[in-house]
C-alpha positions in Angstrom: -15.2 176.7 124.1 -14.3 180.0 121.8 -13.2 181.8 125.1 -10.9 179.2 125.6 -9.1 179.2 122.0 -8.8 182.8 122.2 -7.6 183.3 125.9 -6.1 180.1 127.3 -4.6 178.1 124.5 -3.0 181.4 123.0 -1.0 181.1 126.2 0.3 177.8 125.3 2.0 177.3 122.0 1.7 173.4 121.8 -1.8 173.2 123.2 -3.0 175.5 120.6 -1.5 174.0 117.8 -3.4 170.7 119.1 -6.7 172.5 119.3 -6.2 174.1 115.6 -5.5 170.4 114.5 -8.8 169.2 116.2 -10.6 172.1 114.6 -9.4 171.2 111.5 -10.4 167.5 111.5 -14.0 168.2 112.7 -14.2 170.9 109.8 -12.9 168.8 107.4 -15.4 165.6 108.1 -18.5 167.8 109.3 -20.2 167.4 106.1 -20.2 163.8 105.8 -23.1 163.4 108.1 -26.0 164.0 105.6 -28.4 165.6 108.7 -30.6 167.3 106.2 -31.6 164.1 104.3 -32.0 162.0 107.2 -33.8 164.9 109.6 -35.5 166.1 106.4 -36.8 162.6 105.8 -37.5 161.8 109.7 -39.5 165.3 110.2 -41.4 164.4 107.0 -42.6 161.0 107.7 -43.4 162.6 111.6 -45.3 165.4 110.0 -47.3 163.1 107.6 -48.1 160.6 110.3 -49.6 163.5 112.6 -51.9 164.7 110.1 -52.9 161.3 109.1 -53.5 160.6 112.9 -55.9 163.7 113.2 -57.3 162.4 109.8 -58.5 159.3 111.6 -60.4 160.8 114.1 -63.7 160.0 113.6 -67.0 162.5 113.4 -70.5 161.3 113.8 -71.7 164.3 111.5 -72.8 162.3 108.6 -73.9 159.4 110.3 -76.2 161.9 112.3 -77.8 163.6 109.5 -78.6 160.1 107.6 -80.1 158.5 111.2 -82.0 161.5 111.4 -83.4 161.6 107.6 -83.7 157.4 107.5 -85.1 156.5 110.7 -89.0 157.8 110.6 -91.5 158.1 113.2 -92.1 160.8 116.0 -93.4 158.5 118.8 -91.1 157.3 121.9 -89.8 154.1 120.2 -88.7 156.1 117.2 -87.1 158.7 119.3 -85.5 155.9 121.5 -83.9 154.1 118.4 -82.4 157.4 117.3 -80.9 158.5 120.1 -79.5 155.1 121.3 -77.8 154.7 117.4 -76.3 158.0 118.1 -75.2 157.1 121.6 -73.4 154.0 120.2 -71.5 156.1 118.1 -70.0 158.2 120.7 -69.8 155.3 122.8 -67.7 153.4 120.1 -65.8 156.0 119.9 -65.0 157.3 123.9 -63.8 153.4 124.3 -61.6 153.8 121.2 -59.9 157.3 122.7 -59.9 155.4 126.2 -57.6 152.6 124.5 -55.0 155.1 122.9 -55.2 158.1 125.1 -54.0 158.5 128.4 -55.7 161.9 128.6 -59.4 160.4 127.7 -58.1 157.2 130.1 -57.8 159.4 133.1 -61.7 160.7 132.1 -62.8 157.4 131.7 -60.6 154.9 133.9 -63.1 152.4 133.9 -66.7 151.2 132.2 -68.3 152.4 135.2 -67.5 155.6 134.8 -69.3 155.3 131.0 -72.4 154.6 132.6 -72.0 157.3 134.9 -71.7 160.0 131.8 -74.6 158.1 130.6 -73.0 156.7 127.5 -73.6 152.9 128.5 -76.3 151.5 130.5 -75.9 149.2 133.5 -77.3 146.2 131.1 -74.8 147.1 128.7 -72.2 147.1 130.8 -72.9 143.9 132.3 -72.6 142.3 128.7 -69.5 144.3 128.2 -67.7 143.0 131.4 -69.1 139.4 130.8 -67.7 139.3 127.2 -64.3 137.2 126.8 -62.3 139.5 124.1 -58.2 138.8 124.6 -58.0 140.7 121.4 -60.1 143.6 122.5 -64.0 144.3 122.8 -64.1 147.8 121.4 -66.1 146.8 118.2 -68.9 145.4 120.9 -71.2 149.1 120.2 -70.2 148.9 116.6 -72.4 145.6 116.6 -75.1 146.8 118.5 -75.0 149.7 116.1 -75.3 147.2 113.1 -78.3 145.1 115.1 -80.6 148.2 116.1 -80.2 149.2 112.2 -81.5 146.0 111.4 -84.3 146.1 113.8 -85.3 149.7 112.9 -85.6 148.1 109.3 -87.7 145.2 110.5 -89.9 147.2 112.3 -90.4 149.6 109.2 -88.9 152.7 110.6 -86.5 152.6 107.6 -88.2 152.5 104.8 -86.3 151.1 102.2 -83.3 148.7 102.1 -81.2 151.0 100.1 -81.3 153.7 103.0 -80.3 150.8 105.3 -77.4 149.8 102.9 -76.2 153.8 103.0 -76.5 153.9 106.3 -74.4 150.6 107.0 -71.5 152.0 104.2 -71.3 155.3 106.3 -71.1 153.7 109.4 -68.4 151.2 107.9 -66.3 154.2 107.6 -67.1 155.4 110.9 -65.6 152.1 112.3 -62.6 152.0 110.2 -61.5 155.4 111.3 -61.4 154.0 114.8 -59.8 151.3 113.7 -57.0 153.2 112.2 -56.5 155.0 115.5 -56.0 151.8 117.0 -53.3 150.9 113.9 -51.3 154.3 115.1 -51.2 153.6 118.3 -49.8 150.0 117.9 -47.4 150.8 115.3 -45.4 153.7 115.8 -42.4 155.4 114.9 -39.4 153.0 115.0 -37.9 153.8 118.1 -34.0 152.7 116.5 -34.9 155.6 113.4 -35.6 158.2 116.4 -32.4 156.9 117.9 -30.3 157.5 114.6 -31.7 160.8 114.0 -31.3 162.1 117.8 -27.8 160.9 117.4 -27.0 162.1 114.1 -28.2 166.0 115.4 -26.6 165.9 118.5 -23.2 164.6 116.9 -23.6 167.2 114.1 -24.3 169.8 116.6 -21.3 169.1 118.7 -18.8 168.5 115.3 -20.4 172.2 114.3 -19.4 173.8 117.2 -16.0 172.8 117.4 -15.3 173.2 113.5 -16.2 176.7 113.6 -13.6 178.1 115.9 -11.8 181.0 115.2 -8.2 180.0 113.8 -5.3 182.2 113.5 -5.3 183.2 109.8 -1.2 184.0 110.1 -1.1 180.1 109.9 -2.5 179.8 106.5 -6.6 179.5 107.4 -8.0 181.3 104.7 -11.5 180.1 106.0 -10.6 181.9 109.3 -10.0 185.3 108.0 -12.9 187.0 109.8 -12.8 186.8 113.5 -16.6 186.2 114.7 -16.8 186.7 118.3 -20.3 185.6 117.8 -20.9 182.9 115.1 -24.6 184.0 114.1 -24.7 181.8 111.2 -23.5 178.8 112.8 -25.8 179.3 115.6 -28.7 179.7 113.4 -27.7 176.0 111.3 -27.6 174.8 115.2 -30.9 176.6 116.4 -32.7 175.5 112.7 -31.7 171.6 113.1 -32.0 171.2 117.0 -35.5 173.1 116.6 -36.6 170.7 113.7 -35.9 167.8 115.9 -37.6 168.9 118.9 -41.1 170.2 116.4 -40.7 166.1 115.4 -40.4 164.8 119.1 -43.4 166.9 120.0 -46.0 165.7 117.9 -44.8 162.3 117.4 -47.9 161.2 119.7 -50.6 163.6 119.3 -52.6 161.3 121.1 -50.8 161.8 124.2 -51.3 164.8 126.8 -49.1 167.5 125.9 -50.2 171.1 125.2 -49.8 170.1 121.7 -51.4 167.3 121.6 -55.0 166.9 120.0 -57.9 167.7 122.5 -59.6 164.1 122.3 -61.8 164.9 125.5 -63.2 167.8 123.5 -63.9 166.1 120.7 -65.8 163.6 122.6 -67.9 166.7 124.0 -68.5 168.2 120.8 -69.7 165.1 119.3 -72.0 164.1 122.0 -74.0 167.4 121.6 -74.2 167.3 117.9 -75.2 163.5 118.1 -78.1 164.6 120.5 -79.1 167.6 118.9 -79.3 166.5 115.1 -80.9 163.1 116.0 -83.4 164.0 118.1 -83.8 167.7 119.3 -83.9 169.2 115.4 -85.3 165.9 113.9 -87.8 166.7 111.2 -87.8 170.1 112.0 -86.9 173.1 110.4 -88.1 177.0 109.9 -91.8 177.7 108.2 -91.6 178.3 104.4 -91.3 181.9 103.1 -90.6 182.9 99.4 -87.0 184.5 99.6 -85.9 187.9 98.3 -84.9 186.5 94.9 -88.0 184.7 94.3 -88.8 186.8 91.1 -85.0 187.3 89.7 -83.3 184.2 87.1 -80.0 185.8 88.3 -79.8 186.8 91.7 -76.4 189.0 92.5 -75.6 188.9 96.5 -74.7 192.6 97.9 -71.1 193.2 98.2 -69.6 195.7 100.4 -67.3 198.7 98.9 -64.3 197.0 100.3 -65.1 193.4 98.6 -66.6 195.1 95.4 -62.8 195.9 94.5 -61.4 192.1 94.2 -64.3 190.7 92.6 -63.5 188.6 89.3 -64.4 185.7 87.5 -61.3 183.1 87.8 -63.2 180.5 85.6 -63.6 182.0 82.4 -60.3 180.6 81.3 -56.9 182.6 81.0 -57.8 182.8 77.3 -61.5 184.0 77.4 -60.7 187.7 76.6 -57.9 187.3 73.9 -58.9 188.4 70.4 
């Protein structure tokens, strides 16, 4: 466009004047589009939603510690209860991920794949498939978890009702996180809002390219005295706004299969390892007790390296502690 204005239109006086009038028109009304406000609010909404979607991912670590501490017994029955409770946590998470993420759906396209992966037994799959639930049945492993925890309490493997209450309180948070993931998958950013922001961004970009063209300063255009063959700041403005929009478009659905989306398959693998390690392999196990190296010291001083010793301070004394 700049080349056309400089080379071609200068040979045609009438066309050159019309082009300059168009440039002045675009330049006059270019700032009427509140793009920084509209785009900034949209990006803030998307980024806030993106981080909240990450916070909604359920992690079974705390529940595993509680299962290992509350469900007593070293016999096979107690071990089976602990492992099954942990497996139900992973199964609940896997069904949730399968329902909201295409990446996990490709890994577990049917309930039979849960059986093949060891997350569900054949009997459980039969119950799951026969259940008629038009509003979804992802919650079924949560019901199994609750029933099994109650059975453990009746069998005396959970010693006190307070412990069972604490276990259920933590489990409700875990189940609520799965429900929150469904809510984010159900209610997305309004499409019309995305369309308005996209239209405003590209309209502003076109107006920016036209309104920032070089004009002949001899015709009274004070704003165009400097002939910039490469309008650096105009290009930066264009890249910032369009880049801002592209960032929002990339993270608007983090449960997908893009490179920047959350690795929900990795989360499943990681959580499965943690569950079985905590509730079974390391259950009631710890290293032998020994006197620590600060046994006879009242105020132990942890060692420092020469580099770290230079930056030691005590920020909790208060800013006015040493004032006289």
